[in-house]
Structures are given as structure tokens and as C-alpha cells.
TORGU-695931 format. One record per residue (C-alpha): x, z, y; residue in one letter. Coordinates in nm, 3 decimals. Layout:
BEGIN
<atom <X; Z; Y>; A>
...
//
This chain:
BEGIN
<atom <-1.873; -4.042; -2.042>; X>
<atom <-1.503; -4.077; -2.118>; X>
<atom <-1.427; -4.136; -1.748>; X>
<atom <-1.631; -3.837; -1.642>; X>
<atom <-1.461; -3.605; -1.890>; X>
<atom <-1.121; -3.741; -1.791>; X>
<atom <-1.188; -3.679; -1.418>; X>
<atom <-1.319; -3.334; -1.490>; X>
<atom <-1.000; -3.252; -1.693>; X>
<atom <-0.786; -3.383; -1.407>; X>
<atom <-0.976; -3.167; -1.155>; X>
<atom <-0.938; -2.858; -1.375>; X>
<atom <-0.567; -2.910; -1.392>; X>
<atom <-0.540; -2.954; -1.012>; X>
<atom <-0.745; -2.640; -0.946>; X>
<atom <-0.534; -2.434; -1.177>; X>
<atom <-0.199; -2.572; -1.052>; X>
<atom <-0.304; -2.525; -0.693>; X>
<atom <-0.423; -2.167; -0.763>; X>
<atom <-0.085; -2.093; -0.928>; X>
<atom <0.094; -2.229; -0.621>; X>
<atom <-0.109; -2.032; -0.377>; X>
<atom <-0.092; -1.699; -0.583>; X>
<atom <0.275; -1.703; -0.689>; X>
<atom <0.479; -1.945; -0.476>; X>
<atom <0.315; -1.959; -0.130>; X>
<atom <0.446; -1.653; 0.061>; X>
<atom <0.152; -1.597; 0.289>; X>
<atom <-0.213; -1.491; 0.281>; X>
<atom <-0.467; -1.767; 0.187>; X>
<atom <-0.805; -1.725; 0.376>; X>
<atom <-0.990; -1.991; 0.185>; X>
<atom <-1.281; -1.827; 0.015>; X>
<atom <-1.304; -2.047; -0.302>; X>
<atom <-1.001; -1.963; -0.518>; X>
<atom <-0.982; -1.907; -0.886>; X>
<atom <-0.771; -1.597; -0.862>; X>
<atom <-0.997; -1.441; -0.597>; X>
<atom <-1.311; -1.505; -0.794>; X>
<atom <-1.142; -1.358; -1.110>; X>
<atom <-1.031; -1.036; -0.941>; X>
<atom <-1.366; -0.990; -0.772>; X>
<atom <-1.557; -1.019; -1.094>; X>
<atom <-1.307; -0.818; -1.303>; X>
<atom <-1.269; -0.539; -1.042>; X>
<atom <-1.649; -0.516; -1.002>; X>
<atom <-1.666; -0.463; -1.381>; X>
<atom <-1.378; -0.217; -1.400>; X>
<atom <-1.484; -0.018; -1.086>; X>
<atom <-1.851; -0.005; -1.215>; X>
<atom <-1.723; 0.184; -1.521>; X>
<atom <-1.486; 0.401; -1.306>; X>
<atom <-1.778; 0.502; -1.086>; X>
<atom <-1.942; 0.671; -1.388>; X>
<atom <-1.624; 0.869; -1.469>; X>
<atom <-1.541; 1.196; -1.318>; X>
<atom <-1.248; 1.198; -1.075>; X>
<atom <-0.928; 1.313; -1.237>; X>
<atom <-0.644; 1.208; -1.468>; X>
<atom <-0.862; 1.025; -1.712>; X>
<atom <-1.003; 0.799; -1.445>; X>
<atom <-0.661; 0.746; -1.290>; X>
<atom <-0.509; 0.645; -1.632>; X>
<atom <-0.800; 0.413; -1.677>; X>
<atom <-0.759; 0.247; -1.337>; X>
<atom <-0.384; 0.240; -1.380>; X>
<atom <-0.416; -0.013; -1.651>; X>
<atom <-0.612; -0.263; -1.439>; X>
<atom <-0.328; -0.398; -1.220>; X>
<atom <-0.079; -0.496; -1.503>; X>
<atom <-0.354; -0.607; -1.744>; X>
<atom <-0.548; -0.817; -1.488>; X>
<atom <-0.214; -0.991; -1.404>; X>
<atom <-0.153; -1.085; -1.775>; X>
<atom <-0.514; -1.199; -1.819>; X>
<atom <-0.484; -1.417; -1.519>; X>
<atom <-0.190; -1.589; -1.671>; X>
<atom <-0.384; -1.642; -1.991>; X>
<atom <-0.677; -1.789; -1.792>; X>
<atom <-0.443; -2.029; -1.609>; X>
<atom <-0.288; -2.135; -1.937>; X>
<atom <-0.622; -2.194; -2.106>; X>
<atom <-0.740; -2.397; -1.812>; X>
<atom <-0.434; -2.620; -1.822>; X>
<atom <-0.451; -2.666; -2.206>; X>
<atom <-0.826; -2.755; -2.192>; X>
<atom <-0.766; -2.993; -1.896>; X>
<atom <-0.498; -3.190; -2.071>; X>
<atom <-0.699; -3.197; -2.393>; X>
<atom <-0.988; -3.349; -2.195>; X>
<atom <-0.762; -3.623; -2.062>; X>
<atom <-0.635; -3.697; -2.418>; X>
<atom <-0.996; -3.724; -2.542>; X>
<atom <-1.092; -3.943; -2.241>; X>
<atom <-0.816; -4.197; -2.324>; X>
<atom <-0.946; -4.220; -2.682>; X>
<atom <-0.749; -3.947; -2.867>; X>
<atom <-0.466; -4.183; -2.941>; X>
<atom <-0.290; -3.950; -3.177>; X>
<atom <-0.137; -4.002; -3.522>; X>
<atom <-0.246; -3.753; -3.781>; X>
<atom <-0.122; -3.708; -4.145>; X>
<atom <-0.481; -3.719; -4.256>; X>
<atom <-0.823; -3.733; -4.102>; X>
<atom <-0.970; -3.867; -3.784>; X>
<atom <-0.873; -3.729; -3.430>; X>
<atom <-1.145; -3.518; -3.257>; X>
<atom <-1.155; -3.301; -2.952>; X>
<atom <-1.045; -3.009; -3.168>; X>
<atom <-0.740; -3.213; -3.248>; X>
<atom <-0.678; -3.289; -2.882>; X>
<atom <-0.707; -2.917; -2.807>; X>
<atom <-0.456; -2.821; -3.075>; X>
<atom <-0.218; -3.097; -2.976>; X>
<atom <-0.252; -2.989; -2.599>; X>
<atom <-0.174; -2.624; -2.693>; X>
<atom <0.142; -2.711; -2.897>; X>
<atom <0.262; -2.956; -2.624>; X>
<atom <0.197; -2.712; -2.340>; X>
<atom <0.405; -2.442; -2.509>; X>
<atom <0.663; -2.707; -2.609>; X>
<atom <0.644; -2.614; -2.977>; X>
<atom <0.708; -2.962; -3.098>; X>
<atom <0.560; -2.910; -3.453>; X>
<atom <0.552; -3.284; -3.525>; X>
<atom <0.232; -3.280; -3.729>; X>
<atom <0.051; -3.480; -3.453>; X>
<atom <0.209; -3.748; -3.231>; X>
<atom <0.084; -3.965; -2.951>; X>
<atom <0.059; -4.333; -3.043>; X>
<atom <0.012; -4.528; -2.720>; X>
<atom <0.232; -4.530; -2.398>; X>
<atom <-0.054; -4.362; -2.199>; X>
<atom <-0.091; -4.084; -2.453>; X>
<atom <0.288; -4.041; -2.456>; X>
<atom <0.295; -4.021; -2.077>; X>
<atom <0.023; -3.757; -2.074>; X>
<atom <0.207; -3.560; -2.338>; X>
<atom <0.537; -3.565; -2.148>; X>
<atom <0.351; -3.467; -1.825>; X>
<atom <0.189; -3.169; -2.006>; X>
<atom <0.514; -3.056; -2.167>; X>
<atom <0.680; -3.056; -1.828>; X>
<atom <0.387; -2.871; -1.670>; X>
<atom <0.390; -2.599; -1.939>; X>
<atom <0.761; -2.553; -1.918>; X>
<atom <0.742; -2.514; -1.542>; X>
<atom <0.441; -2.284; -1.571>; X>
<atom <0.619; -2.053; -1.807>; X>
<atom <0.932; -2.059; -1.593>; X>
<atom <0.729; -1.961; -1.283>; X>
<atom <0.552; -1.684; -1.468>; X>
<atom <0.882; -1.536; -1.600>; X>
<atom <1.030; -1.538; -1.249>; X>
<atom <0.712; -1.401; -1.092>; X>
<atom <0.697; -1.072; -1.294>; X>
<atom <1.034; -0.931; -1.172>; X>
<atom <0.938; -1.004; -0.817>; X>
<atom <0.605; -0.811; -0.856>; X>
<atom <0.773; -0.510; -1.019>; X>
<atom <1.061; -0.502; -0.763>; X>
<atom <0.810; -0.493; -0.484>; X>
<atom <0.626; -0.216; -0.660>; X>
<atom <0.940; -0.025; -0.717>; X>
<atom <1.047; -0.047; -0.352>; X>
<atom <0.701; 0.073; -0.246>; X>
<atom <0.696; 0.373; -0.483>; X>
<atom <1.053; 0.485; -0.395>; X>
<atom <0.953; 0.596; -0.038>; X>
<atom <0.628; 0.752; -0.173>; X>
<atom <0.841; 0.966; -0.405>; X>
<atom <1.076; 1.065; -0.123>; X>
<atom <0.775; 1.179; 0.079>; X>
<atom <0.700; 1.443; -0.186>; X>
<atom <0.953; 1.700; -0.080>; X>
<atom <0.899; 1.630; 0.292>; X>
<atom <0.520; 1.629; 0.308>; X>
<atom <0.397; 1.801; -0.007>; X>
<atom <0.183; 1.686; -0.302>; X>
<atom <-0.059; 1.539; -0.191>; X>
<atom <0.129; 1.460; 0.135>; X>
<atom <-0.014; 1.589; 0.465>; X>
<atom <0.080; 1.531; 0.825>; X>
<atom <0.085; 1.900; 0.911>; X>
<atom <0.316; 1.981; 0.623>; X>
<atom <0.552; 1.697; 0.711>; X>
<atom <0.584; 1.823; 1.067>; X>
<atom <0.590; 2.193; 0.979>; X>
<atom <0.875; 2.153; 0.727>; X>
<atom <1.085; 1.974; 0.983>; X>
<atom <1.000; 2.247; 1.236>; X>
<atom <1.083; 2.532; 1.012>; X>
<atom <1.426; 2.390; 0.932>; X>
<atom <1.489; 2.296; 1.297>; X>
<atom <1.516; 1.933; 1.185>; X>
<atom <1.264; 1.771; 1.421>; X>
<atom <1.544; 1.539; 1.541>; X>
<atom <1.548; 1.373; 1.200>; X>
<atom <1.181; 1.267; 1.237>; X>
<atom <1.277; 0.964; 1.436>; X>
<atom <1.493; 0.823; 1.159>; X>
<atom <1.222; 0.912; 0.905>; X>
<atom <0.948; 0.727; 1.097>; X>
<atom <1.177; 0.428; 1.149>; X>
<atom <1.207; 0.400; 0.772>; X>
<atom <0.836; 0.415; 0.731>; X>
<atom <0.798; 0.149; 0.995>; X>
<atom <1.005; -0.074; 0.787>; X>
<atom <0.822; 0.036; 0.476>; X>
<atom <0.491; -0.056; 0.637>; X>
<atom <0.624; -0.399; 0.731>; X>
<atom <0.745; -0.456; 0.372>; X>
<atom <0.399; -0.334; 0.249>; X>
<atom <0.231; -0.589; 0.475>; X>
<atom <0.459; -0.872; 0.358>; X>
<atom <0.450; -0.796; -0.014>; X>
<atom <0.089; -0.701; -0.045>; X>
<atom <-0.043; -0.995; 0.154>; X>
<atom <0.171; -1.242; -0.048>; X>
<atom <0.081; -1.063; -0.382>; X>
<atom <-0.247; -0.874; -0.338>; X>
<atom <-0.249; -0.769; -0.702>; X>
<atom <-0.001; -0.494; -0.591>; X>
<atom <-0.279; -0.314; -0.424>; X>
<atom <-0.422; -0.236; -0.767>; X>
<atom <-0.087; -0.097; -0.900>; X>
<atom <-0.122; 0.286; -0.889>; X>
<atom <0.151; 0.546; -0.842>; X>
<atom <0.301; 0.763; -1.115>; X>
<atom <0.117; 1.076; -1.003>; X>
<atom <-0.253; 1.112; -0.948>; X>
<atom <-0.201; 1.307; -0.621>; X>
<atom <0.002; 1.017; -0.476>; X>
<atom <-0.080; 0.663; -0.370>; X>
<atom <0.039; 0.404; -0.127>; X>
<atom <-0.279; 0.447; 0.078>; X>
<atom <-0.230; 0.832; 0.090>; X>
<atom <0.124; 0.781; 0.210>; X>
<atom <0.024; 0.523; 0.470>; X>
<atom <-0.256; 0.756; 0.596>; X>
<atom <-0.019; 1.057; 0.617>; X>
<atom <0.229; 0.854; 0.826>; X>
<atom <-0.055; 0.747; 1.061>; X>
<atom <-0.182; 1.106; 1.087>; X>
<atom <0.176; 1.227; 1.168>; X>
<atom <0.231; 0.960; 1.434>; X>
<atom <-0.109; 1.046; 1.591>; X>
<atom <-0.016; 1.417; 1.621>; X>
<atom <0.325; 1.333; 1.766>; X>
<atom <0.184; 1.078; 2.019>; X>
<atom <-0.080; 1.323; 2.154>; X>
<atom <0.167; 1.600; 2.194>; X>
<atom <0.436; 1.772; 1.972>; X>
<atom <0.714; 1.906; 2.178>; X>
<atom <1.050; 1.731; 2.120>; X>
<atom <0.877; 1.480; 1.888>; X>
<atom <0.987; 1.117; 1.881>; X>
<atom <0.697; 0.972; 2.069>; X>
<atom <0.829; 0.619; 2.118>; X>
<atom <0.919; 0.574; 1.744>; X>
<atom <0.581; 0.720; 1.651>; X>
<atom <0.408; 0.451; 1.853>; X>
<atom <0.612; 0.183; 1.689>; X>
<atom <0.542; 0.323; 1.334>; X>
<atom <0.179; 0.368; 1.414>; X>
<atom <0.145; 0.010; 1.526>; X>
<atom <0.314; -0.131; 1.225>; X>
<atom <0.132; 0.097; 0.983>; X>
<atom <-0.205; 0.013; 1.135>; X>
<atom <-0.130; -0.352; 1.124>; X>
<atom <-0.065; -0.343; 0.748>; X>
<atom <-0.377; -0.134; 0.699>; X>
<atom <-0.608; -0.368; 0.892>; X>
<atom <-0.478; -0.689; 0.737>; X>
<atom <-0.514; -0.544; 0.379>; X>
<atom <-0.863; -0.441; 0.460>; X>
<atom <-0.943; -0.793; 0.567>; X>
<atom <-0.790; -0.945; 0.253>; X>
<atom <-1.011; -0.734; 0.027>; X>
<atom <-1.313; -0.773; 0.258>; X>
<atom <-1.363; -0.391; 0.313>; X>
<atom <-1.512; -0.363; 0.660>; X>
<atom <-1.434; -0.040; 0.852>; X>
<atom <-1.657; 0.255; 0.761>; X>
<atom <-1.648; 0.597; 0.910>; X>
<atom <-1.601; 0.876; 0.654>; X>
<atom <-1.909; 1.079; 0.550>; X>
<atom <-1.710; 1.398; 0.588>; X>
<atom <-1.471; 1.438; 0.894>; X>
<atom <-1.116; 1.481; 0.768>; X>
<atom <-1.021; 1.671; 1.086>; X>
<atom <-1.293; 1.907; 1.183>; X>
<atom <-1.262; 2.146; 1.478>; X>
<atom <-1.176; 2.427; 1.252>; X>
<atom <-0.907; 2.221; 1.066>; X>
<atom <-0.758; 2.111; 1.394>; X>
<atom <-0.730; 2.475; 1.493>; X>
<atom <-0.550; 2.552; 1.162>; X>
<atom <-0.323; 2.254; 1.209>; X>
<atom <-0.215; 2.378; 1.559>; X>
<atom <-0.162; 2.729; 1.431>; X>
<atom <0.061; 2.605; 1.147>; X>
<atom <0.264; 2.388; 1.378>; X>
<atom <0.299; 2.668; 1.626>; X>
<atom <0.418; 2.896; 1.360>; X>
<atom <0.675; 2.634; 1.261>; X>
<atom <0.806; 2.641; 1.627>; X>
<atom <0.669; 2.299; 1.734>; X>
<atom <0.437; 2.407; 2.018>; X>
<atom <0.167; 2.139; 1.988>; X>
<atom <-0.039; 2.058; 2.301>; X>
<atom <-0.412; 2.132; 2.311>; X>
<atom <-0.703; 2.080; 2.550>; X>
<atom <-0.994; 1.844; 2.587>; X>
<atom <-0.786; 1.550; 2.694>; X>
<atom <-0.550; 1.588; 2.394>; X>
<atom <-0.846; 1.609; 2.153>; X>
<atom <-1.002; 1.302; 2.311>; X>
<atom <-0.681; 1.097; 2.283>; X>
<atom <-0.638; 1.218; 1.915>; X>
<atom <-0.998; 1.106; 1.834>; X>
<atom <-0.932; 0.762; 1.985>; X>
<atom <-0.621; 0.717; 1.767>; X>
<atom <-0.806; 0.830; 1.452>; X>
<atom <-1.078; 0.580; 1.518>; X>
<atom <-0.824; 0.304; 1.511>; X>
<atom <-0.737; 0.357; 1.149>; X>
<atom <-0.951; 0.609; 0.967>; X>
<atom <-1.250; 0.379; 0.918>; X>
<atom <-1.020; 0.116; 0.746>; X>
<atom <-0.847; 0.388; 0.544>; X>
<atom <-1.181; 0.524; 0.433>; X>
<atom <-1.330; 0.181; 0.321>; X>
<atom <-1.007; 0.102; 0.122>; X>
<atom <-1.014; 0.438; -0.043>; X>
<atom <-1.367; 0.393; -0.153>; X>
<atom <-1.295; 0.049; -0.281>; X>
<atom <-0.980; 0.144; -0.480>; X>
<atom <-1.104; 0.492; -0.580>; X>
<atom <-0.812; 0.660; -0.415>; X>
<atom <-0.822; 1.001; -0.260>; X>
<atom <-0.726; 1.046; 0.103>; X>
<atom <-0.473; 1.308; 0.192>; X>
<atom <-0.581; 1.623; 0.375>; X>
<atom <-0.456; 1.695; 0.728>; X>
<atom <-0.341; 2.036; 0.608>; X>
<atom <-0.310; 2.188; 0.267>; X>
<atom <-0.552; 2.466; 0.170>; X>
<atom <-0.339; 2.743; 0.035>; X>
<atom <-0.015; 2.624; -0.123>; X>
<atom <-0.016; 2.315; -0.345>; X>
<atom <0.311; 2.288; -0.535>; X>
<atom <0.524; 1.975; -0.492>; X>
<atom <0.559; 1.746; -0.778>; X>
<atom <0.930; 1.817; -0.803>; X>
<atom <0.859; 2.184; -0.854>; X>
<atom <0.657; 2.135; -1.177>; X>
<atom <0.700; 1.990; -1.519>; X>
<atom <0.492; 1.953; -1.842>; X>
<atom <0.650; 2.277; -1.975>; X>
<atom <0.630; 2.501; -1.662>; X>
<atom <0.349; 2.604; -1.442>; X>
<atom <0.549; 2.814; -1.200>; X>
<atom <0.739; 2.663; -0.904>; X>
<atom <1.100; 2.604; -0.951>; X>
<atom <1.267; 2.712; -0.630>; X>
<atom <1.640; 2.699; -0.584>; X>
<atom <1.870; 2.817; -0.310>; X>
<atom <1.939; 2.457; -0.213>; X>
<atom <1.572; 2.356; -0.209>; X>
<atom <1.518; 2.043; 0.004>; X>
<atom <1.200; 2.182; 0.149>; X>
<atom <1.080; 2.550; 0.195>; X>
<atom <0.775; 2.670; 0.015>; X>
<atom <0.477; 2.751; 0.231>; X>
<atom <0.415; 3.106; 0.324>; X>
<atom <0.056; 3.078; 0.210>; X>
<atom <-0.098; 3.214; -0.108>; X>
<atom <0.045; 3.067; -0.427>; X>
<atom <-0.275; 3.096; -0.618>; X>
<atom <-0.368; 2.723; -0.585>; X>
<atom <-0.133; 2.511; -0.774>; X>
<atom <-0.138; 2.135; -0.845>; X>
<atom <0.079; 2.006; -1.135>; X>
<atom <0.240; 1.679; -1.136>; X>
<atom <0.082; 1.550; -1.457>; X>
//
């Protein structure tokens, strides 16, 4: 029995340490199905999403889901720590609980307490190992605990730096594409200001952003659950907007950066498909077409009014449909899985940008040096930032 418990404790320690290595240190996607962290996130997200499904869409649900990413990460650290403490306690018990106490007889509870104080390197001194083997296990656990805490402390800044880099470009998209962002608004604002030449540089930045998203979110999938500051923004909505924009330019927007659009489209779709594979969300066509015939007509009218002269015709429509089929099913499946709202192709009416609103004002703040012109549509529909 002692041997079985000792082997089991050793296996628990190996499983936890290997899971820590794959989750934090290994900078690549792990395709192996049996993983402690993967099982933990599947079960916890199933529970959290089940509650979210019963909540009405809006700020309350967004706030609720916003806690999952950071809290789940902290709870994962706790689970890892408990696993290591229990594993070393099992080994101490298996070798006979060779511990010196001030009073009483050692038991598994004593081993568990001693393991916890050793793991966190407290060094209280009320319990001490007696034999060379017990001392060796104690030293090994102290070193493991010290290294574990160091890795965790170094891991958190990396996570939040990656999150900050992701969100910076999403915030920059606000004044360029509206809130929520839309491809039509992004193109129309550049067209109205005769700044279509700057689109190539913008799409180049988003090509790099997509590459960083692919690298960081495959290495640290927990970032997918981290939500943006505003409920009308998300990394998935931004990625979808860029794919929509590239699709419109590729099929025909006069003077548009076609080559750069193809490069950005390829990188953005690569990131999208790989993330869908990581979270096992197979492509699924949306129940409601985001770009109906009527909406496409409005898109072309808006772009024409902005001076962009988009192409039309059956061949253009067919090519646009083919491009959309390459990414929309993946976007739709991830949006349903994460409870994120997909951006429209064109705004209905005039939704205010987040930069134009505040908690004290409900009217748009428009300055002479406004970075983006306000739509000419009706101002009756307004969306506040918070």
C-alpha cells in the first residue's frame, strides 16, 4: 500500500509539472488531448457558459464573462499548487512519515501540513524530517515550490503584456471603423477624407497584429477568454472587420491596396482557423446572413458616396461569397462559443464611437480636429461606451 501511494504521488507531481511546462514555458500549441489545463478549462467554461446562456445579452453578461479569464487563471495556479502539495505529502507518507513533532504521532494530515509549509518555503520549524530520504524529499519539494512560484510570477506579466498589445490596436480601430467596427465604415471614412492611400499601411499593421495574435493565443490560449474594455469591442470583432475589409478590397475597390489586402486576409484567416482548431469549434454557417443582398446594396451605395467606386456584378458577388465562406463559418462558431457579438458589415443609422461618449455625456463630442468624420446618417441611434 505504501508503494502504491508513493507511486501515485510521484505520478501526480509529474502530471502537474508537465502541465505547467506545457502551459507556461513551452511556446507552441500542444495537440495532446489529455491535459490537466485543457480538462480544467473545458469543465469550468462549460459551467460558466451554461450560466451565461441563461442571461440576457448586455453589460451584465459581459461583466460576468469578463471575470472568467483572470479568475480561471488564478484558480489554475491553485489547482497546480494543491496537486504538488498533495503529491509530496503522499511520498512522505509512503516512506513512513519520518518527521519529528513536538508532540503526538505523525499522520497523513501531518504530512500534508508539512508539505504545504515546505512548498511555500515557510520554514516554521515545528516539524522536521528525521531520515536522509525524508530530508531529500523535503529539499526537492522546497526547490519545486520556489521554482513554481517564480514561474507563476514571471508568467503573469507576459500574459498581461500580450493582452495589452492586442487591445491597443482594437482601441485604435475605434476612430477608424466605428463602435462596433464595420468594414464599410472603415473604408468610407478613408474615402471621405481622401486617405485611401493610408489603407495599405493600416492593413500591414493588422497583418502583424494577426501574426502576434496567432503566436500569443496559441501559446497562451487563456487570452482568448480575456475580454475587451467595452462591450461593443472584442478581438474577434476586430479580426472579422479586417477580414471583411480585405474581402471588399480584393473583389474590387478602386485604388484599394489589393496586394496588401491579400496578405492581411491570409494571415488573419490563418490565426482564425488555428484558434478554432485549438478550441474545437468546427466551422458553422451563421443562421442569419451577415451580408444579405439588401445589405450589400447599402454597402456599395455608402462606398460610392464616399468616392470609392466599388465594382459590382455577378462575378464580383460570386468572388465575395467565396472569400466569405473561407472565414465566416469559423468566425461564427467562435462567436457562439465565446458569446461574442459579430460586427455588422454596415452600421444601421449612426452609432457613436466610443471616444465620443463618456459616463456623464450622451451627446457626441465632435471637435474641429476630429480624427474621423461623423456619419451623415440619422443620429437617433446611439451606443454609449459603458
